[in-house]
C-alpha positions in Angstrom: 21.1 7.5 -4.2 19.1 10.7 -4.3 16.1 10.8 -1.9 13.6 13.4 -0.7 11.8 11.9 2.3 12.6 9.2 4.9 10.3 7.3 7.2 10.0 4.1 9.2 7.3 1.6 8.6 6.0 -0.8 11.3 3.0 -2.9 12.1 2.5 -3.6 8.4 -0.1 -6.2 7.2 -0.6 -7.5 3.7 -4.2 -8.8 3.1 -4.3 -10.3 -0.4 -7.1 -11.3 -2.8 -6.7 -12.9 -6.2 -9.2 -11.7 -8.8 -9.8 -12.1 -12.5 -7.5 -10.1 -14.8 -10.5 -9.2 -17.0 -12.5 -7.9 -14.1 -9.7 -5.6 -12.9 -7.7 -4.5 -15.9 -10.1 -1.9 -17.1 -9.8 -0.1 -13.7 -6.0 0.1 -14.0 -4.0 2.3 -16.5 -1.1 -0.1 -16.8 -0.7 -3.8 -17.7 -1.4 -6.0 -14.7 1.4 -8.2 -13.3 -0.3 -11.6 -12.7 0.5 -14.3 -10.2 -0.3 -17.7 -11.6 -2.6 -16.1 -14.1 -4.6 -14.0 -11.7 -4.5 -10.4 -10.7 -3.8 -9.6 -7.0 -5.3 -6.9 -4.8 -3.7 -6.1 -1.5 -5.0 -4.1 1.4 -2.1 -2.8 3.5 -2.3 -1.0 6.8 0.8 0.1 8.5 2.2 2.8 10.9 4.8 5.3 9.7 6.9 7.4 12.0 10.3 9.2 12.1 9.2 11.1 9.0 11.5 13.8 7.7 12.5 15.5 4.5 16.1 15.3 3.5 18.2 17.9 5.3 15.4 18.8 7.7 14.5 17.7 11.2 11.4 15.7 12.0 8.3 17.9 12.3 6.4 17.1 15.5 2.9 17.5 14.0 3.9 15.4 11.0 6.2 12.7 12.4 3.8 9.7 12.8 0.5 8.4 11.4 -1.4 5.3 10.3 -1.9 4.6 6.7 -4.2 2.2 4.9 -3.7 1.6 1.1 -5.3 -0.5 -1.5 -3.0 -1.6 -4.3 -2.6 -3.9 -7.2 0.5 -5.0 -9.1 1.6 -3.9 -12.5 4.4 -4.3 -15.0 5.4 -1.2 -17.0 8.0 -1.7 -19.8 9.0 -4.9 -18.0 9.5 -3.3 -14.6 7.3 -4.7 -11.8 5.7 -2.2 -9.6 2.7 -1.1 -7.6 -0.4 0.9 -8.6 -2.4 2.5 -5.8 -6.2 2.8 -6.0 -6.3 4.8 -2.7 -4.0 5.7 0.2 -5.7 6.9 3.3 -4.6 8.4 6.6 -6.4 10.3 9.4 -3.9 13.1 9.1 -5.1 16.1 7.0 -1.7 17.7 6.8 0.0 14.4 5.8 -2.6 13.9 3.1 -2.0 17.4 1.7 1.8 16.9 1.6 1.5 13.6 -0.1 -0.9 14.9 -2.7 1.1 18.0 -3.3 4.6 16.5 -3.5 3.9 13.1 -4.8 0.6 13.3 -6.8 -0.7 10.3 -5.0 -4.4 9.7 -4.4 -4.4 10.3 -0.6 -7.7 10.8 1.2 -8.7 11.2 4.8 -10.1 8.2 6.8 -10.6 7.2 10.4 -8.0 4.7 11.4 -7.3 3.3 14.9 -5.3 0.3 16.0 -4.4 -1.6 19.1 -1.1 -3.5 18.6 0.6 -5.7 21.1 3.5 -8.2 20.8 1.2 -10.7 19.1 -2.3 -9.4 19.1 -3.3 -6.8 16.5 -6.7 -5.1 15.9 -7.5 -2.3 13.5 -10.6 -0.3 12.7 -11.0 2.0 9.6 -13.8 4.0 8.1 -13.5 5.8 4.8 -14.5 5.7 1.1 -13.0 3.5 -1.5 -11.9 4.7 -5.0 -15.4 5.1 -6.3 -16.4 6.9 -3.1 -18.6 4.1 -1.7 -18.3 4.1 2.1 -16.6 1.2 3.8 -16.2 0.1 7.4 -13.3 -2.3 8.1 -12.7 -4.3 11.2 -9.8 -6.6 11.7 -8.5 -8.8 14.5 -5.5 -11.2 14.2 -2.5 -12.8 15.8 1.0 -12.4 14.5 3.2 -15.4 14.3 6.6 -15.6 16.0 8.7 -17.0 13.2 9.7 -15.6 9.8 7.8 -16.7 6.8 9.4 -18.0 3.6 6.3 -18.2 1.3 7.5 -17.2 -2.3 4.2 -15.4 -2.9 5.0 -13.0 -0.1 8.3 -12.1 -1.9 6.4 -11.6 -5.1 4.3 -9.0 -3.4 6.9 -7.3 -1.3 10.0 -7.2 -3.6 8.7 -4.2 -5.5 10.7 -0.9 -5.5 8.7 1.2 -8.0 5.2 2.7 -8.0 3.5 4.0 -11.1 0.8 6.6 -11.6 -0.9 8.5 -14.5 -1.1 12.2 -14.8 -3.2 12.8 -17.9 -1.5 10.6 -20.6 1.9 10.8 -18.8 3.4 7.9 -16.8 5.2 8.8 -13.6 7.5 6.5 -11.7 8.4 6.7 -8.0 11.3 4.7 -6.6 11.4 3.4 -3.0 14.5 2.2 -1.3 14.6 -0.3 1.6 15.9 -3.6 2.7 13.9 -6.7 1.7 10.9 -7.3 3.9 11.1 -9.9 6.6 7.6 -11.3 6.8 5.7 -13.3 9.4 2.6 -15.5 9.2 -0.6 -14.3 10.8 -3.8 -15.9 12.0 -6.8 -13.8 11.1 -9.5 -14.2 13.8 -11.9 -11.7 12.3 -12.1 -9.7 9.1 -15.3 -7.7 8.5 -15.8 -5.3 5.7 -12.6 -6.3 3.8 -14.5 -6.9 0.6 -16.3 -3.6 0.8 -13.0 -1.6 0.3 -12.2 -3.5 -2.9 -13.0 -1.9 -6.3 -16.4 -3.0 -7.7 -15.7 -6.6 -8.9 -18.2 -9.3 -10.0 -18.5 -12.4 -8.0 -17.4 -13.4 -4.5 -13.8 -13.1 -3.3 -12.1 -14.8 -0.4 -8.9 -13.8 1.2 -6.1 -15.7 -0.5 -3.1 -14.8 1.6 -2.2 -12.7 4.6 1.0 -11.9 6.4 2.8 -9.3 8.5 6.0 -7.3 7.8 8.7 -6.5 10.3 9.7 -2.8 10.7 12.0 -1.2 8.2 13.4 2.2 7.2 12.3 3.6 3.8 13.5 6.4 1.6 11.7 7.8 -1.5 13.5 9.3 -4.5 12.0 12.2 -6.5 9.3 11.1 -9.0 10.4 11.0 -12.6 8.5 10.9 -15.9 8.8 7.4 -17.4 11.2 7.1 -20.3 11.3 10.0 -22.8 7.8 11.4 -22.0 7.6 14.9 -20.7 5.1 16.8 -18.6 3.2 19.4 -20.5 
């Protein structure tokens, strides 16, 4: 397996909303992958550390940071994957490296978290994909036992991300063990809807869970199928 960058993910949360396919499809350049006939949006905060490029030691100023991403789920030529609306961190250098090497829509945001053995609180301020400001506040409790909900596997068992560069489709491959997930009890979630793309109607949180720490490696991005960059 060829890979370019390695990192560890921990304190991962998956906050999931089900929305109308018709309301979301025009905002996504790939066919949506539906769950029981509905599109899914996920807001995913997590902490990454032990970051290093292959063959190089960890860089102290770029070895750990929080990330908050907003994603939906797509299927490109039959391959299930992820499409990111935004990826945000408070780390300017990290954002620059991600945009430069991976062509991903990283932006800067304020993110702070207080995480204990069970208790978890997070605050984030930034701008969503259409640059409308949001203010997110989240407090929850992480369950002690592993979850076996099949919807969680549908969300997490994805090892490809897709992005558009002009009319070219680019695929990124990620390598890690299957997620082990835990149930969570959300005590307070404020501003969660404000970070979603502009969608008609009201939307309630459909599912939420936490992921145990795991090590992740990314392969070099490739042009999908026989397409070529200009």
